[in-house]
C-alpha positions in Angstrom: 0.0 0.0 0.0 2.9 2.4 0.7 4.1 1.8 -2.9 0.9 3.5 -4.1 1.8 6.8 -2.4 5.5 6.6 -3.0 5.3 7.8 -6.6 2.4 9.1 -8.6 3.3 7.7 -12.1 1.4 5.1 -13.9 4.4 2.8 -13.9 4.6 3.0 -10.1 0.9 2.4 -9.9 1.3 -0.8 -11.9 4.3 -1.9 -9.9 2.4 -1.4 -6.7 -0.5 -3.3 -8.1 1.7 -6.2 -9.0 3.1 -6.4 -5.5 -0.4 -6.3 -4.0 -1.5 -9.0 -6.5 1.4 -11.2 -5.2 0.0 -10.7 -1.7 -3.5 -11.4 -2.8 -2.3 -14.5 -4.7 -0.7 -15.7 -1.5 -4.0 -15.6 0.2 -5.6 -17.4 -2.7 -2.9 -20.1 -2.4 -3.7 -20.3 1.3 -7.3 -20.8 0.3 -6.3 -23.7 -1.9 -4.3 -25.2 1.0 -7.3 -24.8 3.3 -9.6 -26.6 0.9 -7.3 -29.4 -0.2 -5.3 -30.3 2.8 -6.2 -33.1 5.2 -6.2 -31.4 8.6 -5.3 -33.6 11.5 -5.5 -30.9 14.1 -8.8 -29.0 14.0 -7.3 -26.1 16.1 -4.6 -25.5 13.5 -7.2 -25.5 10.8 -9.6 -23.0 12.5 -6.8 -20.5 13.2 -5.5 -20.8 9.6 -8.9 -20.5 8.1 -9.8 -17.3 10.0 -6.7 -15.6 8.6 -7.4 -16.7 5.1 -11.1 -15.6 5.3 -10.0 -12.3 6.7 -7.4 -11.7 3.9 -9.6 -12.8 1.0 -12.6 -10.9 2.4 -10.8 -7.6 3.1 -9.1 -7.6 -0.4 -12.4 -8.2 -2.2 -14.2 -5.6 -0.2 -11.4 -3.0 -0.6 -11.2 -3.4 -4.4 -15.0 -3.3 -4.8 -15.1 0.1 -3.2 -12.8 1.8 -5.7 -14.2 4.0 -8.5 -14.5 2.5 -11.9 -11.4 4.1 -13.4 -9.2 2.6 -10.7 -10.8 -0.8 -11.1 -10.2 -0.8 -14.8 -6.5 -0.2 -14.1 -6.4 -3.0 -11.5 -8.2 -5.4 -13.9 -5.4 -4.6 -16.5 -2.9 -6.3 -14.1 -5.3 -9.1 -13.2 -7.2 -7.8 -10.2 -10.9 -8.1 -9.5 -13.0 -7.6 -6.4 -16.5 -8.6 -5.4 -18.3 -7.0 -2.5 -20.5 -10.1 -2.1 -17.5 -12.4 -1.9 -15.7 -10.1 0.5 -18.6 -9.9 2.9 -19.3 -13.6 2.7 -15.7 -14.5 3.5 -15.5 -12.1 6.4 -18.8 -13.3 7.8 -17.6 -16.9 7.6 -14.4 -15.8 9.5 -16.6 -14.1 12.1 -18.4 -17.3 12.8 -15.2 -19.2 13.6 -15.5 -18.4 17.3 -12.4 -20.2 18.6 -10.0 -18.7 16.1 -7.4 -16.1 16.9 -8.1 -14.0 13.8 -11.9 -14.0 14.2 -11.6 -10.6 16.0 -10.0 -9.1 12.8 -13.0 -10.3 10.7 -15.3 -8.7 13.3 -13.4 -5.4 13.3 -13.3 -5.3 9.4 -17.1 -6.0 9.2 -17.9 -3.3 11.8 -15.6 -0.8 10.1 -17.2 -1.5 6.7 -20.8 -1.3 7.7 -20.6 1.5 10.2 -17.9 3.8 8.8 -16.7 3.0 5.2 -20.2 2.6 3.7 -21.5 5.7 5.4 -18.6 8.0 4.3 -18.1 6.7 0.8 -21.7 6.1 -0.3 -25.3 7.1 0.1 -26.3 3.6 1.3 -26.7 2.1 4.8 -24.5 -0.6 6.2 -26.2 -3.7 7.7 -27.1 -2.2 11.1 -29.1 -5.2 12.3 -26.0 -7.4 11.6 -23.8 -5.0 13.4 -26.2 -5.0 16.4 -26.0 -8.8 16.5 -22.2 -8.7 16.4 -21.9 -6.1 19.1 -24.3 -7.9 21.4 -22.2 -11.0 21.4 -18.8 -9.2 21.5 -19.8 -6.8 24.4 -21.1 -9.8 26.3 -17.5 -11.3 26.1 -15.7 -8.0 26.3 -17.9 -5.5 28.2 -15.0 -3.0 28.5 -13.6 -3.7 25.1 -12.6 -0.2 23.9 -13.2 -0.8 20.2 -16.6 -2.5 20.8 -17.7 0.4 23.0 -16.7 2.7 20.2 -18.5 0.8 17.5 -21.6 0.6 19.7 -21.5 4.4 19.8 -21.1 4.5 16.1 -24.1 2.1 15.6 -26.4 4.3 17.7 -25.1 7.3 15.8 -26.0 5.7 12.5 -29.5 4.9 13.9 -30.0 8.6 14.9 -30.0 7.8 18.6 -27.7 10.7 19.4 -27.8 10.7 23.3 -27.2 7.0 23.4 -24.4 7.4 21.0 -22.7 10.1 23.1 -22.9 7.9 26.2 -21.2 5.0 24.5 -18.5 7.2 23.0 -17.8 8.8 26.4 -17.7 5.3 27.9 -15.2 4.2 25.2 -13.0 7.2 25.7 -12.9 6.8 29.5 -12.4 3.0 29.4 -8.6 3.3 28.9 -5.6 5.6 29.1 -3.0 3.5 27.3 -3.9 4.9 23.9 -4.4 8.7 24.0 -4.7 8.6 20.2 -7.8 6.5 20.6 -9.3 9.3 22.6 -9.0 11.5 19.5 -11.2 9.1 17.6 -13.9 9.5 20.3 -13.5 13.3 20.3 -13.9 13.3 16.5 -17.2 11.4 16.8 -18.4 13.4 19.8 -17.8 16.6 17.8 -20.2 15.3 15.1 -22.8 13.9 17.5 -23.0 17.4 19.1 -23.1 19.2 15.7 -26.1 17.2 14.4 -27.9 18.4 17.6 -26.8 21.9 16.7 -24.9 22.1 19.9 -22.3 24.3 18.3 -20.3 25.3 21.4 -20.0 21.7 22.6 -18.9 20.6 19.1 -16.3 23.3 19.0 -14.9 22.2 22.4 -14.1 18.7 20.9 -12.7 20.4 17.8 -10.5 22.4 20.1 -9.2 19.3 21.9 -8.4 17.7 18.6 -6.5 20.9 17.5 -4.5 20.9 20.8 -3.8 17.1 21.1 -4.0 15.4 17.7 -1.3 15.6 15.0 -3.5 14.2 12.2 -4.6 17.5 10.6 -4.5 20.8 12.5 -5.8 22.5 9.3 -9.0 20.6 9.4 -9.5 20.9 13.2 -8.9 24.6 13.2 -11.3 25.2 10.4 -13.9 23.0 12.0 -13.7 24.8 15.3 -14.0 28.2 13.5 -17.0 26.8 11.5 -18.8 25.7 14.7 -18.1 29.0 16.5 -19.4 30.9 13.4 -22.8 29.2 13.9 -23.4 30.8 17.4 -25.0 33.9 15.9 -26.0 36.4 18.7 -24.6 34.1 21.4 -21.1 34.5 20.2 -18.6 36.4 22.5 -16.1 39.0 21.3 -13.1 36.8 22.1 -14.6 34.0 20.1 -15.0 36.3 17.1 -11.3 37.1 17.4 -10.5 33.4 17.7 -12.4 32.6 14.5 -10.2 35.1 12.6 -7.0 33.6 14.0 -8.1 30.1 13.3 -9.0 30.9 9.7 -5.7 32.7 9.3 -3.6 29.9 10.7 -5.3 27.0 9.0 -3.2 27.2 5.8 0.0 27.3 7.9 -0.6 23.7 9.1 -1.2 22.2 5.7 0.4 18.8 5.1 1.6 17.1 2.0 1.7 13.3 1.7 3.7 12.0 -1.2 3.6 15.5 -2.7 -0.2 15.6 -2.5 -2.4 17.8 -0.2 -5.3 16.2 1.6 -8.6 17.1 -0.3 -10.3 18.1 2.9 -7.4 20.3 3.9 -7.6 22.0 0.5 -11.3 22.5 1.0 -10.8 24.1 4.4 -8.0 26.4 3.2 -10.2 27.6 0.3 -13.0 28.3 2.7 -10.8 30.1 5.1 -9.5 32.3 2.3 -13.2 33.0 1.3 -13.9 34.0 4.9 -11.6 37.0 4.5 -12.7 37.8 1.0 -16.3 38.1 2.2 -15.4 40.4 5.1 -14.9 37.9 7.9 -18.0 35.9 7.1 -19.0 32.4 5.9 -22.5 31.2 5.3 -23.5 28.1 7.2 -20.0 26.6 7.3 -20.8 23.9 9.9 -23.9 22.7 7.9 -21.7 22.6 4.8 -19.3 20.3 6.8 -22.2 18.1 7.9 -23.1 17.7 4.3 -19.6 16.9 2.9 -19.1 14.4 5.7 -22.4 12.7 4.7 -24.1 13.4 8.0 -27.5 14.6 6.6 -28.2 10.9 6.4 -28.1 10.8 10.2 -30.2 13.9 10.4 -32.8 12.2 8.3 -33.3 9.4 10.9 -35.0 11.8 13.3 -37.6 14.3 12.3 -36.7 16.9 14.9 -32.9 16.8 14.0 -33.5 17.5 10.3 -36.2 20.1 11.1 -33.9 22.0 13.4 -31.3 22.2 10.6 -34.0 23.1 8.1 -35.0 26.1 10.2 -31.4 27.4 10.2 -31.2 27.0 6.4 -34.5 28.8 5.8 -33.4 31.8 8.0 -30.1 32.0 6.0 -32.1 32.0 2.7 -34.4 34.7 4.0 -31.4 36.8 5.0 -29.9 36.3 1.5 -33.1 37.4 -0.2 -33.3 40.5 1.9 -29.7 41.7 1.1 -29.9 44.9 -0.9 -26.4 44.7 -2.3 -25.3 41.5 -4.0 -21.7 40.4 -3.5 -19.5 38.6 -6.0 -20.2 35.4 -4.1 -23.9 35.7 -4.1 -24.4 32.8 -6.5 -22.0 30.6 -4.5 -23.8 31.4 -1.2 -27.3 31.0 -2.8 -26.2 27.7 -4.4 -24.9 26.3 -1.1 -28.1 27.2 0.9 -30.3 25.7 -1.8 -28.3 22.5 -2.0 -28.6 22.2 1.8 -32.3 23.0 1.6 -32.8 20.4 -1.2 -31.0 17.7 0.8 -33.0 18.5 3.9 -36.3 18.4 2.0 -35.3 15.0 0.5 -34.8 13.6 4.0 -38.0 15.2 5.1 -39.8 13.3 2.2 -40.7 16.3 0.1 -39.1 15.2 -3.2 -40.8 17.8 -5.5 -39.7 20.8 -3.4 -36.2 19.2 -3.1 -36.0 18.7 -6.8 -36.9 22.4 -7.4 -34.1 23.5 -5.1 -31.5 21.2 -6.7 -32.4 22.3 -10.2 -32.0 25.9 -9.2 -28.5 25.1 -7.9 -27.6 23.5 -11.3 -29.0 26.6 -13.1 -26.5 28.8 -11.2 -23.5 26.9 -12.7 -22.2 29.8 -14.9 -22.6 32.3 -12.1 -20.5 30.4 -9.5 -17.2 32.1 -8.7 -15.5 29.4 -6.6 -17.9 26.6 -5.3 -18.0 24.6 -8.5 -18.5 21.4 -6.5 -22.1 22.4 -5.8 -23.4 21.5 -9.3 -22.1 17.9 -9.6 -23.1 17.3 -6.0 -26.6 18.7 -6.7 -26.8 16.4 -9.8 -26.1 13.3 -7.6 -28.7 14.4 -5.0 -31.2 14.7 -7.9 -30.3 11.2 -9.0 -31.1 10.0 -5.5 -34.6 11.6 -5.8 -35.3 9.9 -9.1 -34.1 6.6 -7.8 -36.4 6.9 -4.8 -39.3 7.6 -7.2 -38.5 4.5 -9.2 -37.0 6.2 -12.2 -33.8 4.2 -12.4 -32.9 5.1 -16.0 -33.2 8.8 -15.3 -31.0 8.4 -12.2 -28.4 6.5 -14.2 -28.3 9.2 -16.9 -27.8 12.0 -14.4 -25.0 10.1 -12.6 -23.2 9.6 -15.9 -23.6 13.4 -16.5 -22.1 14.2 -13.1 -19.2 11.8 -13.6 -18.2 12.7 -17.2 -19.0 16.4 -17.5 -17.4 17.8 -14.4 -13.8 17.8 -13.2 -11.4 19.8 -11.1 -13.8 20.7 -8.3 -13.4 20.4 -4.5 -13.8 16.9 -3.0 -14.1 15.3 -6.5 -12.8 11.9 -5.4 -15.3 11.7 -2.6 -18.2 12.2 -5.0 -16.8 9.6 -7.4 -16.8 7.0 -4.6 -20.5 7.9 -4.0 -21.3 7.7 -7.7 -19.5 4.3 -8.0 -21.5 2.7 -5.2 -24.8 4.3 -6.4 -24.2 3.0 -10.0 -23.4 -0.5 -8.7 -26.7 -0.4 -6.8 -28.6 0.7 -9.8 -27.0 -2.0 -12.0 -28.1 -4.6 -9.4 -31.6 -3.4 -9.6 -31.6 -3.5 -13.4 -30.3 -7.1 -13.4 -33.0 -8.0 -10.9 -35.8 -6.3 -13.0 -34.5 -8.0 -16.2 -34.2 -11.3 -14.5 -37.8 -11.1 -13.3 -38.9 -10.1 -16.8 -37.2 -13.1 -18.3 -38.7 -15.4 -15.6 -42.2 -14.1 -16.3 -41.7 -14.7 -20.1 
């Protein structure tokens, strides 16, 4: 995996792919041994099998998540990945209760269903299955730090915010050996409080991350500034000064990995620059972060959560409409508010109103000064609406448009992951429909 980020050339990509293929082929060879060997010691077999299932399953799952263009390159060097195969192998490994690598299968499954699926797609992980896993694991390891954490994540994905916070706090306070693990809990607690619109509490956890974590001070500083910016009339003078300092310093902490900047850091730096260009002001920065981190999906689980956010968006739109002087960023700000409103309305089950908002965002394309990401993201949201209405062909058409006609915008890779998973889902539905049609004939 390190070879992938060591050099950015196609030759290096292929070399890295060949090395990973050697690793994957070793696992496949192990699978052959597992199936063909006469095992005299069942204990040896079960430990070996759990490792093979974990390796084969994790590889298939990882490859299946990649966007189509990456998969085409991997297929060129003999790779392929199936989500179904990956999940089946990992679930088989999870059921090998006496094996030493069963726990790795469990952790991979929980990470996939509760984190990876949520961040990289519009779909839900299998929450019922995760519930089943966590019940059994917490029974065996009631103070297991990772299982307490995943239990918090499960409740968060269900929209049970208070329960989620309690489990995260319990996970955080269960051990002191890994201070870095505390940072994972702080990250989650920051978002659980932000979906409740508890901006000052969310900013407190962002501050702790900024002070204690080395991962990305740029992101943490921007997030704290964004949450404080949402306080409105409740903001204090020193907090206003702090917002300016955080925005100013965010670019100083930018990192480069293998010569590349982190996409979310670039996004934060661009927004911080915009803050000063607009006269020390950003429109709904915390709600924009909730959107790009895919957390409107959580808001949609509880009517009151999404309604609270919707009221904030409506007020921002009203204020925009009442502005007498239009700024050079008027289209960008209007586009952002309408995108957030459209997404909120979709989760409030008002598809026609949501569609109207999203189409207005798309119509602003030529007027946008900086936020070019709004249009392709709005197109994908529109595709979600058409799919929910049963218009699969229209949804597919719009996804292709978003993928092929737009490039060079903020957080492009993140949207491509979402498009890939959505297209895979639509393809499955088409196969199912055509199969049913053939059966009826």
